[in-house]
C-alpha positions as CSV (number, residue, x, y, z in Angstrom):
1,X,26.1,2.4,0.4
2,X,22.8,1.3,-1.2
3,X,21.9,-1.5,-3.5
4,X,18.7,-1.6,-5.6
5,X,17.1,-5.0,-5.4
6,X,14.0,-6.3,-7.2
7,X,11.7,-8.3,-5.0
8,X,9.6,-11.0,-6.6
9,X,8.8,-13.9,-4.2
10,X,8.3,-17.5,-5.3
11,X,4.8,-17.3,-3.8
12,X,3.8,-14.5,-6.1
13,X,5.3,-16.2,-9.1
14,X,3.5,-19.5,-8.4
15,X,0.1,-18.2,-7.3
16,X,-0.6,-15.0,-9.1
17,X,-1.7,-14.7,-12.8
18,X,-0.3,-11.8,-14.7
19,X,-3.7,-10.1,-14.8
20,X,-5.4,-11.0,-11.5
21,X,-8.1,-8.3,-12.1
22,X,-10.3,-6.9,-9.4
23,X,-11.2,-8.7,-6.2
24,X,-14.3,-8.0,-4.1
25,X,-14.6,-6.9,-0.6
26,X,-15.4,-9.7,1.9
27,X,-17.3,-9.0,5.0
28,X,-16.9,-8.8,7.9
29,X,-14.0,-6.4,7.6
30,X,-15.4,-3.7,9.8
31,X,-12.5,-3.3,12.3
32,X,-8.7,-2.9,12.0
33,X,-8.3,-6.4,13.6
34,X,-10.8,-8.1,11.3
35,X,-9.5,-6.5,8.2
36,X,-9.7,-8.4,4.9
37,X,-6.2,-9.5,3.9
38,X,-5.2,-8.6,0.4
39,X,-1.6,-10.0,0.3
40,X,-2.6,-12.7,-2.2
41,X,-4.3,-10.4,-4.6
42,X,-1.4,-8.3,-5.9
43,X,-0.7,-8.5,-9.6
44,X,1.2,-6.9,-12.4
45,X,0.0,-5.6,-15.8
46,X,-2.0,-2.8,-17.3
47,X,-4.8,-1.2,-15.3
48,X,-6.1,2.0,-16.8
49,X,-7.1,3.4,-13.4
50,X,-3.6,3.0,-11.9
51,X,-1.1,5.3,-13.6
52,X,2.0,3.2,-12.6
53,X,0.4,-0.2,-13.1
54,X,2.4,-1.0,-16.3
55,X,5.7,0.0,-14.8
56,X,8.1,-2.9,-14.5
57,X,8.7,-2.7,-10.8
58,X,5.2,-2.0,-9.5
59,X,2.3,-4.3,-8.6
60,X,-1.2,-3.5,-7.6
61,X,-4.4,-4.8,-6.0
62,X,-7.8,-3.4,-7.0
63,X,-10.6,-4.0,-4.5
64,X,-14.3,-3.4,-5.5
65,X,-16.5,-2.7,-2.5
66,X,-19.8,-4.2,-1.8
67,X,-22.7,-1.7,-1.3
68,X,-22.3,0.1,2.0
69,X,-23.9,-1.5,5.0
70,X,-23.2,1.1,7.7
71,X,-19.8,-0.4,8.7
72,X,-16.3,0.7,7.9
73,X,-14.1,-1.3,5.5
74,X,-10.6,-2.3,6.4
75,X,-8.0,-4.2,4.3
76,X,-4.7,-5.6,5.7
77,X,-1.4,-6.2,3.9
78,X,2.2,-7.0,4.6
79,X,4.8,-4.3,3.7
80,X,8.6,-4.4,3.5
81,X,10.8,-1.7,5.0
82,X,11.3,1.3,2.8
83,X,8.6,0.2,0.4
84,X,6.6,2.9,-1.5
85,X,2.8,2.6,-1.7
86,X,-0.1,4.6,-3.3
87,X,-3.6,4.3,-1.9
88,X,-6.3,5.6,-4.2
89,X,-10.1,5.7,-4.1
90,X,-11.7,5.5,-7.6
91,X,-15.4,5.8,-8.5
92,X,-16.5,6.9,-5.0
93,X,-18.2,10.0,-6.1
94,X,-20.9,11.1,-6.7
95,X,-22.4,8.7,-4.1
96,X,-19.5,8.2,-1.6
97,X,-17.4,11.1,-0.3
98,X,-14.8,8.8,1.0
99,X,-12.1,9.2,3.6
100,X,-9.2,6.7,4.0
101,X,-6.8,5.9,6.9
102,X,-3.7,3.9,7.4
103,X,-2.7,2.0,10.5
104,X,0.2,-0.2,11.6
105,X,-0.7,-3.4,13.5
106,X,1.5,-5.0,16.2
107,X,-0.3,-7.8,17.9
108,X,-3.4,-6.3,19.5
109,X,-2.1,-2.7,19.2
110,X,-3.0,-0.5,16.3
111,X,-1.4,2.9,15.5
112,X,-2.8,5.6,13.1
113,X,-0.1,6.6,10.6
114,X,-2.1,8.8,8.1
115,X,-5.5,9.8,7.0
116,X,-6.8,11.6,3.9
117,X,-10.1,13.2,3.0
118,X,-10.2,15.0,-0.3
119,X,-7.8,15.1,-3.3
120,X,-4.3,13.6,-3.4
121,X,-1.1,14.2,-1.4
122,X,2.4,12.9,-1.4
123,X,4.3,13.3,1.9
124,X,1.9,16.1,2.8
125,X,2.2,17.9,-0.6
126,X,-0.5,18.0,-3.2
127,X,0.2,16.0,-6.3
128,X,-3.2,16.1,-8.0
129,X,-1.6,17.0,-11.3
130,X,-0.7,13.4,-11.7
131,X,-2.9,11.3,-14.0
132,X,-5.7,9.6,-12.1
133,X,-8.2,8.2,-14.6
134,X,-10.4,6.5,-12.1
135,X,-11.1,9.4,-9.8
136,X,-14.1,11.3,-11.1
137,X,-14.1,14.0,-8.4
138,X,-11.6,15.8,-6.2
139,X,-13.4,14.3,-3.2
140,X,-11.9,10.9,-4.1
141,X,-8.9,10.7,-1.8
142,X,-5.4,9.5,-2.7
143,X,-2.1,9.5,-0.9
144,X,1.4,8.0,-1.1
145,X,3.4,6.5,1.8
146,X,6.7,4.8,2.4
147,X,6.9,2.2,5.1
148,X,9.5,2.8,7.8
149,X,9.7,-0.9,8.8
150,X,8.4,-4.3,7.7
151,X,5.2,-5.4,9.2
152,X,1.4,-5.7,9.0
153,X,-0.6,-2.6,8.0
154,X,-4.3,-1.8,7.4
155,X,-5.9,0.7,5.0
156,X,-9.5,1.7,5.8
157,X,-12.3,3.4,4.0
158,X,-15.0,5.5,5.7
159,X,-17.6,8.2,4.7
160,X,-17.3,11.9,5.3
161,X,-17.5,13.2,8.0
162,X,-15.2,10.9,9.9
163,X,-12.3,11.2,12.3
164,X,-9.5,8.6,12.6
165,X,-7.6,7.6,15.7
166,X,-5.4,4.7,16.8
167,X,-8.4,2.4,17.2
168,X,-9.9,3.1,13.8
169,X,-12.6,5.4,12.4
170,X,-15.2,7.3,14.4
171,X,-18.1,8.9,12.6
172,X,-19.8,8.0,9.3
173,X,-19.5,4.7,7.4
174,X,-20.5,3.8,3.9
175,X,-24.3,3.2,3.6
176,X,-26.6,1.7,1.1
177,X,-25.9,3.1,-2.4
178,X,-22.2,3.8,-1.5
179,X,-19.6,1.9,-3.5
180,X,-16.0,2.5,-4.6
181,X,-12.8,0.8,-5.9
182,X,-9.7,0.9,-3.7
183,X,-6.5,0.8,-5.6
184,X,-3.4,-0.3,-3.7
185,X,-0.2,-0.1,-5.7
186,X,3.4,-0.7,-4.4
187,X,7.0,-0.5,-5.6
188,X,8.8,-3.8,-5.8
189,X,12.2,-2.2,-6.2
190,X,13.4,-0.7,-2.9
191,X,16.6,0.7,-1.6
192,X,18.1,-1.4,1.2
193,X,21.1,-0.1,3.2
194,X,24.0,-2.5,3.1
195,X,24.7,-3.8,6.7
196,X,27.9,-2.4,8.2
197,X,29.0,-5.9,8.9
198,X,28.9,-6.9,5.3
199,X,30.9,-3.9,4.3
200,X,33.5,-4.7,7.0
201,X,33.7,-8.3,5.8
202,X,34.2,-7.1,2.2
203,X,37.0,-4.7,3.3
204,X,38.6,-7.6,5.3
205,X,38.4,-9.8,2.3
206,X,40.1,-7.2,0.1
207,X,42.9,-6.8,2.7
208,X,43.4,-10.6,2.8
209,X,43.6,-10.8,-1.0
210,X,46.1,-7.9,-1.0
211,X,48.3,-9.6,1.6
212,X,48.3,-12.8,-0.4
213,X,49.5,-11.0,-3.4
214,X,52.3,-9.3,-1.5
215,X,53.5,-12.6,-0.1
216,X,53.6,-14.1,-3.6
């Protein structure tokens, strides 16, 4: 049994304007453990470069990079269990042939979950037919992901040709003249399995009510 819940925290309501706009990369964010945290930058409202930005149950963060300095760029965020995300590089080409990677963080341990070079994929399947106004070239990567558990995660940006491993990127990093916009959008309405204990309690309560009626 599932129930659909809409998640809007008091923190978001109190601290975030409806149109927070684009934030800027902050150095130094060159390792998975020194990643720039973007939790406070999510907003709702129209963004022409994010196809689902205007949907009621989605919010987004749009990060404009500084000019490349020969280091990788990493951004951290806190995800809920079973939450859907889309990571999208816009305006990377023609200067930056970007690659992106995703890691989970548990204390001082990082674990590579996914990486993407060109085009756009959803669970390993191409979905490039979806509207993506900000991507001017098929070399701009994009992929979707659903978190399996709540926790801290990191999305990173590198330059082709690069390989990703549990510790981060190895290879090329953005250089002078390289810039991009990283779009991170996420679904606020998630399916949460009802705990078995709650169901048992509900059944017990129904039985108690039925017994009371019989006695009366």
